[in-house]
C-alpha positions as CSV (number, residue, x, y, z in Angstrom):
1,M,7.5,13.7,10.8
2,E,5.1,16.2,12.6
3,T,4.5,18.3,9.4
4,Y,3.8,15.2,7.3
5,G,1.3,14.0,10.0
6,K,-0.6,17.3,9.8
7,I,-0.8,17.0,6.0
8,L,-2.2,13.5,6.3
9,L,-4.9,14.7,8.7
10,I,-6.3,16.6,5.8
11,A,-5.4,14.2,3.0
12,M,-6.8,10.9,4.6
13,P,-10.4,12.1,5.0
14,A,-10.3,13.6,1.4
15,F,-9.1,10.2,0.0
16,L,-11.6,8.3,2.0
17,L,-14.6,10.4,0.8
18,L,-13.4,10.0,-2.8
19,V,-13.1,6.3,-2.4
20,L,-16.7,6.1,-1.0
21,A,-17.9,8.5,-3.6
22,E,-16.6,6.3,-6.4
23,A,-18.3,3.2,-4.8
24,Y,-21.7,5.0,-4.7
25,Y,-21.1,6.4,-8.2
26,G,-20.6,2.8,-9.5
27,V,-23.9,1.7,-7.9
28,W,-25.7,4.7,-9.5
29,K,-24.2,4.0,-12.9
30,G,-24.7,0.3,-12.7
31,K,-21.0,-0.4,-13.1
32,Q,-19.7,-1.3,-9.7
33,T,-15.9,-1.5,-9.6
34,V,-15.5,-1.8,-5.7
35,R,-15.9,-4.8,-3.5
36,N,-16.3,-4.1,0.2
37,L,-13.6,-6.3,1.6
38,D,-11.2,-5.4,-1.1
39,M,-11.8,-1.7,-0.4
40,I,-11.2,-2.2,3.3
41,S,-8.0,-4.2,2.5
42,S,-6.8,-1.3,0.3
43,L,-7.6,1.4,2.8
44,S,-5.9,-0.8,5.5
45,S,-2.7,-0.9,3.3
46,G,-2.8,2.8,3.2
47,I,-3.0,3.1,6.9
48,T,0.1,0.9,7.4
49,N,2.0,2.8,4.7
50,V,1.4,6.3,6.1
51,T,2.1,5.0,9.7
52,K,5.5,3.7,8.5
53,D,6.3,7.0,6.6
54,V,5.3,9.2,9.5
55,L,7.4,7.2,11.9
56,G,10.3,7.5,9.5
57,L,10.9,3.8,9.2
58,S,13.0,4.0,6.0
59,I,16.4,5.2,5.1
60,A,17.6,6.8,1.9
61,I,20.9,5.2,0.9
62,I,22.0,8.6,-0.4
63,G,20.4,11.8,0.9
64,Y,19.3,14.3,-1.6
65,G,20.9,17.1,0.4
66,W,24.3,15.3,0.1
67,L,23.9,15.1,-3.6
68,V,23.2,18.8,-3.9
69,D,26.1,19.8,-1.7
70,K,28.7,17.6,-3.5
71,L,27.5,17.5,-7.1
72,A,25.6,20.7,-7.9
73,I,27.0,22.4,-11.0
74,V,24.8,25.5,-10.6
75,H,22.3,26.7,-7.9
76,I,19.1,27.9,-9.3
77,E,16.9,30.4,-7.5
78,N,13.9,29.4,-5.6
79,N,11.1,30.5,-7.9
80,I,8.2,28.9,-9.9
81,L,10.7,27.5,-12.5
82,T,12.5,25.7,-9.7
83,Y,9.3,23.9,-8.6
84,I,8.5,22.9,-12.2
85,I,12.0,21.5,-12.6
86,A,11.7,19.6,-9.3
87,F,8.3,18.2,-10.4
88,V,9.7,16.9,-13.7
89,A,12.8,15.6,-12.0
90,L,10.7,13.7,-9.5
91,D,8.6,12.2,-12.3
92,F,11.7,11.1,-14.2
93,A,13.0,9.5,-11.1
94,G,9.6,7.9,-10.4
95,Y,9.5,6.3,-13.8
96,W,12.9,4.5,-13.3
97,V,12.2,3.4,-9.7
98,H,8.8,2.1,-10.9
99,R,10.3,0.3,-13.8
100,L,13.0,-1.2,-11.5
101,D,10.3,-2.4,-9.1
102,H,8.6,-4.3,-12.0
103,E,11.6,-5.8,-13.7
104,Y,13.7,-7.4,-10.9
105,N,12.8,-10.0,-8.5
106,F,14.2,-8.3,-5.4
107,F,12.6,-4.9,-6.1
108,W,9.2,-6.4,-7.0
109,N,8.6,-7.0,-3.3
110,A,8.4,-3.3,-2.7
111,H,5.6,-2.9,-5.3
112,I,3.6,-6.1,-5.2
113,I,1.1,-4.7,-2.7
114,H,0.0,-1.9,-5.1
115,H,-0.9,-4.4,-7.9
116,S,-2.4,-7.1,-5.5
117,S,-6.0,-5.9,-5.8
118,E,-8.0,-7.8,-8.5
119,D,-10.1,-4.7,-8.8
120,F,-9.1,-1.3,-10.2
121,N,-10.5,1.7,-8.3
122,L,-9.4,4.7,-6.3
123,A,-9.0,2.5,-3.2
124,C,-6.3,0.4,-4.8
125,A,-4.2,3.6,-5.3
126,L,-3.8,3.5,-1.5
127,R,-2.1,0.1,-1.5
128,Q,1.4,1.2,-0.8
129,S,4.5,-0.6,0.5
130,I,5.7,-1.0,4.1
131,S,8.5,-3.4,3.2
132,V,11.0,-0.8,1.9
133,V,13.7,0.0,4.5
134,F,16.5,1.3,2.2
135,R,15.3,3.6,-0.5
136,L,17.1,4.0,-3.9
137,F,14.8,6.8,-5.1
138,T,17.2,9.6,-4.3
139,I,19.8,8.3,-6.7
140,F,17.5,9.0,-9.6
141,L,17.2,12.6,-8.6
142,L,20.7,13.2,-9.8
143,P,19.5,15.7,-12.6
144,A,17.8,17.9,-10.0
145,A,20.9,17.7,-7.8
146,L,23.2,18.8,-10.6
147,L,21.0,21.8,-11.2
148,G,21.1,22.6,-7.5
149,V,17.4,22.4,-6.9
150,P,17.0,23.1,-3.1
151,T,16.2,20.3,-0.7
152,M,13.2,22.2,0.6
153,V,11.7,22.4,-2.9
154,I,11.9,18.6,-3.3
155,A,10.4,18.2,0.2
156,V,7.4,20.4,-0.8
157,V,6.9,19.0,-4.3
158,A,7.3,15.2,-3.4
159,P,3.9,14.9,-1.5
160,L,2.1,16.8,-4.3
161,H,3.6,14.6,-6.9
162,L,2.6,11.5,-4.9
163,F,-1.0,12.7,-4.3
164,A,-1.4,13.6,-8.0
165,Q,-1.1,9.9,-8.8
166,F,-4.4,9.1,-7.0
167,W,-7.1,10.3,-9.4
168,Y,-6.3,8.0,-12.4
169,H,-7.0,4.7,-10.6
170,T,-10.5,4.5,-11.9
171,Q,-12.6,2.6,-14.5
172,H,-15.1,5.4,-14.7
173,I,-13.1,7.8,-16.9
174,N,-12.7,6.8,-20.6
175,K,-9.9,8.0,-22.9
176,M,-9.2,11.7,-22.6
177,G,-8.4,12.9,-26.1
178,F,-5.2,14.9,-26.6
179,L,-4.3,14.6,-22.9
180,E,-3.5,10.9,-23.6
181,K,-0.4,12.1,-25.4
182,I,0.9,14.1,-22.4
183,I,-0.1,12.9,-19.0
184,V,-0.8,9.5,-17.5
185,T,-4.6,8.9,-17.7
186,P,-6.9,6.3,-16.3
187,S,-6.7,4.5,-19.6
188,H,-2.9,4.4,-19.5
189,H,-2.9,3.2,-15.9
190,R,-5.5,0.5,-16.4
191,V,-3.1,-1.0,-18.9
192,H,-0.3,-0.8,-16.3
193,H,-2.4,-2.7,-13.7
194,A,-3.6,-5.3,-16.1
195,I,-2.2,-8.9,-16.3
196,N,-3.2,-9.5,-19.9
197,P,-0.1,-10.6,-21.8
198,E,-0.3,-7.5,-24.1
199,Y,-0.2,-5.2,-21.1
200,L,2.3,-6.7,-18.7
201,D,5.1,-4.3,-17.7
202,K,3.8,-1.3,-19.6
203,N,3.1,2.4,-18.8
204,Y,5.4,3.0,-15.8
205,G,4.9,6.8,-16.0
206,Q,3.5,8.5,-12.9
207,I,2.5,11.9,-14.2
208,F,3.9,12.2,-17.7
209,I,3.4,9.5,-20.2
210,I,6.2,10.8,-22.3
211,W,8.9,8.7,-20.4
212,D,7.2,5.4,-21.6
213,K,7.1,6.7,-25.2
214,L,10.7,7.7,-25.0
215,F,12.0,4.5,-23.4
216,G,9.8,1.9,-25.2
217,T,7.4,0.9,-22.5
218,Y,4.2,2.5,-23.8
219,Q,1.0,0.5,-24.6
220,E,-2.3,1.9,-25.5
221,E,-5.5,0.4,-24.0
222,L,-7.1,-1.8,-26.7
223,A,-10.9,-2.0,-27.2
224,D,-10.8,-5.7,-27.8
225,K,-8.6,-6.5,-24.9
226,P,-10.4,-5.5,-21.7
227,P,-7.9,-5.2,-18.8
228,V,-7.9,-7.9,-16.2
229,Y,-6.4,-6.8,-12.9
230,G,-4.2,-8.2,-10.2
231,I,-0.9,-10.1,-10.3
232,T,-0.2,-13.4,-12.1
233,R,0.5,-15.1,-8.8
234,P,-2.6,-14.1,-6.9
235,V,-2.0,-13.3,-3.2
236,Q,-5.3,-14.9,-1.9
237,T,-5.6,-12.8,1.2
238,W,-7.0,-9.4,2.4
239,N,-4.1,-9.0,4.9
240,P,-1.9,-6.2,3.5
241,I,0.9,-6.9,5.9
242,K,1.1,-10.5,4.6
243,I,1.0,-9.3,1.0
244,N,3.9,-6.9,1.6
245,F,6.3,-9.7,2.4
246,M,4.9,-12.6,0.4
247,H,7.2,-12.3,-2.6
248,L,10.3,-11.8,-0.4
249,G,9.3,-14.9,1.5
250,L,9.1,-16.9,-1.7
251,L,12.5,-15.6,-2.8
252,I,14.2,-16.6,0.5
253,K,12.5,-20.0,0.4
254,D,13.6,-20.6,-3.3
255,A,17.2,-19.4,-2.5
256,W,17.3,-21.8,0.4
257,L,15.8,-24.8,-1.4
258,T,17.7,-24.6,-4.7
259,K,20.7,-26.9,-5.0
260,S,22.5,-24.5,-7.4
261,W,24.8,-22.1,-5.6
262,N,24.7,-19.9,-8.7
263,D,20.9,-19.6,-8.4
264,K,21.0,-18.9,-4.7
265,F,22.8,-15.7,-5.5
266,R,21.3,-14.6,-8.9
267,I,17.7,-15.2,-8.0
268,W,17.5,-11.7,-6.4
269,M,18.5,-9.7,-9.6
270,M,16.8,-12.0,-12.2
271,P,13.6,-10.8,-14.0
272,T,10.5,-10.7,-11.8
273,G,8.9,-14.1,-11.5
274,W,12.0,-16.1,-12.3
275,R,12.6,-19.2,-10.1
276,P,15.4,-21.8,-10.1
277,A,14.4,-24.7,-12.3
278,D,14.8,-27.4,-9.7
279,V,12.6,-25.5,-7.1
280,A,10.0,-24.5,-9.6
281,E,9.6,-28.2,-10.7
282,K,9.4,-29.6,-7.2
283,Y,7.5,-26.7,-5.6
284,P,5.2,-25.2,-8.2
285,V,3.3,-21.9,-7.4
286,H,-0.1,-21.3,-8.8
287,K,0.0,-18.8,-11.7
288,I,-2.8,-17.4,-13.8
289,N,-2.4,-18.4,-17.4
290,D,-6.0,-17.7,-18.7
291,V,-6.7,-14.2,-17.5
292,Y,-10.2,-14.0,-19.0
293,N,-11.4,-17.0,-17.0
294,M,-9.7,-16.2,-13.7
295,Q,-11.7,-16.3,-10.4
296,K,-11.2,-13.3,-8.2
297,F,-10.2,-13.9,-4.6
298,D,-13.2,-13.7,-2.3
299,T,-14.2,-14.9,1.1
300,K,-17.6,-15.9,2.5
301,A,-18.6,-12.9,4.6
302,S,-21.9,-12.3,6.4
303,P,-23.5,-8.8,6.5
304,S,-22.4,-8.7,10.2
305,L,-18.8,-9.3,9.2
306,H,-18.9,-6.6,6.6
307,M,-20.3,-4.2,9.3
308,W,-17.7,-5.3,11.9
309,S,-14.9,-4.8,9.5
310,W,-16.0,-1.2,8.9
311,V,-16.2,-0.7,12.7
312,Q,-12.7,-1.9,13.0
313,I,-11.2,0.1,10.2
314,T,-13.1,3.2,11.5
315,M,-11.6,2.7,15.0
316,T,-8.2,2.3,13.4
317,L,-8.6,5.5,11.4
318,L,-9.6,7.4,14.6
319,F,-6.5,5.9,16.4
320,I,-4.2,7.0,13.6
321,S,-5.7,10.4,13.3
322,Y,-5.0,11.0,17.0
323,L,-1.4,9.9,16.5
324,F,-0.8,12.2,13.5
325,G,-2.5,15.1,15.3
326,N,-0.5,14.7,18.5
327,I,3.0,13.4,17.4
328,A,4.8,16.2,19.2
329,S,2.9,15.8,22.5
330,I,3.2,12.0,22.4
331,N,6.9,12.3,21.7
332,A,7.3,14.7,24.6
333,L,5.8,12.0,27.0
334,N,8.4,9.5,25.9
335,A,10.5,9.2,22.7
336,Y,9.6,5.6,22.1
337,Y,5.9,6.0,22.6
338,I,5.2,6.8,18.9
339,Y,6.8,3.5,17.9
340,V,4.7,1.6,20.5
341,Y,1.7,3.3,18.9
342,G,2.9,2.2,15.5
343,V,3.1,-1.4,16.6
344,F,-0.5,-1.0,18.0
345,I,-1.8,0.2,14.5
346,F,0.0,-2.6,12.7
347,L,-1.5,-5.2,15.1
348,S,-5.0,-3.7,14.6
349,V,-4.7,-4.0,10.8
350,Y,-3.3,-7.5,11.0
351,A,-6.0,-8.7,13.3
352,Y,-9.1,-7.5,11.5
353,T,-7.9,-8.3,8.0
354,D,-7.0,-11.8,9.1
355,L,-10.6,-12.0,10.4
356,M,-11.7,-11.0,6.9
357,D,-9.7,-14.0,5.6
358,R,-11.6,-16.2,8.0
359,N,-8.4,-17.1,9.7
360,K,-8.9,-18.6,13.1
361,Y,-5.7,-17.1,14.3
362,A,-7.3,-13.6,14.0
363,I,-8.4,-14.0,17.6
364,V,-4.7,-14.4,18.7
365,W,-3.7,-11.2,17.0
366,E,-6.7,-9.4,18.4
367,V,-5.9,-10.5,21.9
368,I,-2.3,-9.3,21.5
369,K,-3.4,-5.9,20.2
370,N,-6.1,-5.4,22.9
371,S,-3.8,-6.6,25.6
372,L,-1.2,-4.1,24.5
373,G,-3.8,-1.4,24.6
374,I,-5.1,-2.3,28.0
375,A,-1.5,-2.5,29.3
376,I,-0.8,1.0,28.1
377,I,-3.8,2.3,29.8
378,L,-3.0,0.5,33.1
379,Q,0.7,1.4,33.1
380,T,0.3,5.1,32.2
381,G,-3.2,5.8,33.5
382,D,-4.0,7.4,30.1
383,W,-4.0,6.8,26.3
384,F,-1.0,8.8,25.1
385,G,-2.2,12.0,26.7
386,A,-5.8,11.7,25.6
387,A,-6.9,12.7,29.2
388,A,-6.2,16.3,28.1
389,L,-9.2,16.1,25.8
390,S,-11.4,14.2,28.2
391,P,-10.7,12.1,31.4
392,V,-13.3,9.5,30.2
393,L,-11.6,8.7,26.9
394,K,-9.4,6.0,28.5
395,Y,-12.5,4.2,29.8
396,I,-14.1,4.3,26.3
397,I,-11.0,3.0,24.7
398,G,-10.6,0.3,27.3
399,A,-14.2,-0.8,26.8
400,Y,-13.5,-0.9,23.0
401,F,-10.6,-3.3,23.6
402,I,-12.7,-5.7,25.6
403,L,-15.7,-5.6,23.2
404,S,-13.4,-6.0,20.2
405,T,-11.9,-9.2,21.7
406,M,-15.4,-10.6,22.4
407,F,-16.8,-9.8,18.9
408,T,-13.7,-11.3,17.2
409,L,-13.9,-14.5,19.3
410,W,-17.6,-14.7,18.3
411,F,-16.8,-14.5,14.6
412,V,-14.0,-17.0,14.8
413,M,-16.3,-19.5,16.5
414,K,-19.1,-18.7,14.0
415,H,-16.8,-19.3,11.1
416,A,-15.4,-22.5,12.5
417,K,-19.0,-23.9,12.8
418,E,-19.8,-22.8,9.3
419,D,-16.7,-24.4,7.9
420,E,-17.4,-27.6,9.9
421,R,-20.9,-27.7,8.5
422,V,-19.6,-27.3,4.9
423,A,-17.0,-30.1,5.5
424,I,-19.7,-32.5,6.7
425,L,-22.0,-31.8,3.7
426,A,-19.1,-32.3,1.4
């Protein structure tokens, strides 16, 4: 937990700088692939994901260490070859988990957030799930366990394998010659994120494209079929927490509403997108059929809302950086404090992305978040030990909570008046 937090303190600023650099590069080249609110939504999804991971809010059904202890045929030495084997094993496991996520209704909920952006850029790489509680990933590491690859090697290689999947989420790199035959490139991954019929459920590879070619899921990017991004049932929101549970909510609703008991049970493991016939007929869900004429989700946003959204995500990044840098000291104050802090981060993201959606209930979530923050300061006389850095920090943070409530209320009222004016004119 603490080690991963320290790694993220370095990784987060690096990813943010690269995301912003891509946006500026797009302006310079006259090919902008980044929209501001979509980028903030993607970054916010990354915030919730790393918070969940650092707090350890997921459980492996079978631990890798257990697999090694019980099933290892040999025990290879800890050397450079071991790390190479571990990397390949992780990639093999990643391919199958990724494919499982795409092909079955229940597992798609864990991956929908990553595909929910209707843009394709470095920021959307950060859209990662918070809805997974029980992880199946370890099961697919059986080849590494049989070879006795040490648990510590997997622990070191896994973050590197994950971070190595960031760079190819871009439209600014064309096909890469002979590398197209070996590794996953931006061209391969553009196909994977596209909703064109030719591209759906293709190119699951994470580092090596060889798995797709071996198992029949490879598709080349076609010059006459420009990729269109998103999901066929568009999410229509900037709020990453809502997106994470949207598909699960639909499954639960459909299972409840269908009159067929058989469908109530089989819906979970049916192909992604399948719905009981009676429910689909009575409660149709909007689905994109003509990908080339789709309208991307957007919300009316003034320059002031754009600026305020950046203020909010910047403050959230500062809060989360403090958490990751001080996990041990916060935990020493009280074991449950880091979970309270996690709730605060999630409330922050929910509130300002709901405001980006122009949802009037954004003020409710903002008040809850800021009330929690003020209550922490009043009860403890500090902000999770921040007084050690400066005794005035709690006053600055408290002032932010008050101002944040006031600004959010102002925006909600402003949006209500604008919507009322539009309704009158209509």
